[in-house]
FILOMAR-450125 format. One line per 10 residues: number of its first residue (from 1); their letters; for each residue x, y, z of C-alpha. Coordinates in steps of 0.5 Angstrom, whole numbers, padded with zeros to 4 digits. Layout:
residues N
NUM = a = X,Y,Z ~ ...
//
This chain:
residues 118
1 = xxxxxxxxxx = 0000,0000,0000 ~ 0002,0007,-0002 ~ 0002,0013,0002 ~ -0001,0020,-0002 ~ 0002,0026,0001 ~ 0000,0033,-0002 ~ 0006,0038,-0003 ~ 0006,0044,0002 ~ 0010,0050,0001 ~ 0014,0053,0007
11 = xxxxxxxxxx = 0008,0057,0009 ~ 0004,0051,0009 ~ 0000,0052,0003 ~ -0002,0046,-0001 ~ -0003,0048,-0009 ~ -0006,0041,-0010 ~ -0011,0042,-0005 ~ -0013,0049,-0008 ~ -0013,0045,-0015 ~ -0018,0040,-0012
21 = xxxxxxxxxx = -0022,0045,-0009 ~ -0023,0048,-0016 ~ -0026,0041,-0019 ~ -0033,0040,-0019 ~ -0036,0034,-0015 ~ -0036,0029,-0021 ~ -0029,0031,-0022 ~ -0027,0030,-0015 ~ -0030,0024,-0015 ~ -0027,0021,-0020
31 = xxxxxxxxxx = -0020,0024,-0018 ~ -0021,0021,-0011 ~ -0022,0014,-0014 ~ -0016,0014,-0018 ~ -0012,0016,-0012 ~ -0015,0010,-0008 ~ -0012,0006,-0014 ~ -0006,0009,-0013 ~ -0006,0007,-0006 ~ -0008,0000,-0006
41 = xxxxxxxxxx = -0006,-0003,-0012 ~ 0001,-0005,-0013 ~ 0002,-0005,-0021 ~ -0002,0001,-0023 ~ -0004,0001,-0031 ~ -0001,0006,-0035 ~ -0008,0010,-0037 ~ -0008,0012,-0029 ~ 0000,0013,-0028 ~ 0005,0015,-0033
51 = xxxxxxxxxx = 0012,0017,-0032 ~ 0014,0023,-0036 ~ 0020,0022,-0040 ~ 0025,0027,-0040 ~ 0024,0029,-0033 ~ 0027,0028,-0026 ~ 0023,0022,-0024 ~ 0016,0026,-0025 ~ 0010,0022,-0026 ~ 0003,0024,-0028
61 = xxxxxxxxxx = -0004,0022,-0025 ~ -0008,0021,-0031 ~ -0016,0022,-0029 ~ -0021,0023,-0035 ~ -0028,0026,-0032 ~ -0032,0026,-0038 ~ -0029,0030,-0043 ~ -0024,0034,-0038 ~ -0017,0031,-0038 ~ -0015,0032,-0030
71 = xxxxxxxxxx = -0007,0031,-0029 ~ -0003,0031,-0023 ~ 0004,0031,-0023 ~ 0008,0027,-0017 ~ 0014,0024,-0015 ~ 0016,0018,-0011 ~ 0019,0019,-0004 ~ 0022,0013,0000 ~ 0019,0008,-0005 ~ 0012,0008,-0002
81 = xxxxxxxxxx = 0010,0015,-0001 ~ 0008,0019,-0007 ~ 0008,0026,-0007 ~ 0003,0030,-0011 ~ 0006,0037,-0013 ~ 0001,0040,-0018 ~ -0005,0039,-0022 ~ -0008,0042,-0028 ~ -0014,0041,-0033 ~ -0010,0039,-0040
91 = xxxxxxxxxx = -0012,0042,-0046 ~ -0007,0040,-0051 ~ -0003,0033,-0053 ~ 0003,0035,-0049 ~ 0004,0037,-0042 ~ 0006,0044,-0041 ~ 0013,0045,-0040 ~ 0011,0051,-0034 ~ 0007,0045,-0031 ~ 0013,0040,-0031
101 = xxxxxxxxxx = 0018,0046,-0029 ~ 0014,0048,-0023 ~ 0013,0040,-0021 ~ 0021,0039,-0021 ~ 0022,0046,-0017 ~ 0017,0043,-0012 ~ 0020,0036,-0012 ~ 0027,0040,-0010 ~ 0024,0044,-0005 ~ 0020,0038,-0002
111 = xxxxxxxx = 0027,0034,-0002 ~ 0031,0040,0001 ~ 0026,0041,0007 ~ 0025,0034,0008 ~ 0032,0032,0009 ~ 0034,0039,0013 ~ 0029,0037,0018 ~ 0032,0031,0020
//
């Protein structure tokens, strides 16, 4: 079983929670279902979790809620924890570079703060 953790800024804000709060109830219901899959099944199908090529080990949660393509960028930490860094509605074929850059920066920030606290 995996642990799902939301990235938090230094002042304690959660960008992913803010994004989830902006979703409709149907979109959030589907998102919650995919998060449950990620937590509970050992081999998540690629249509729900896919590694982003050309990144620093970023992964993309893929949620299709009707015609809306919801994406949540994340990374694995210590094997069993998956840290959600950001979410967005996908409007084109490629994942926007600014979203990837933001997720990579948040990963670096998370790892820096996580290891400095020990």
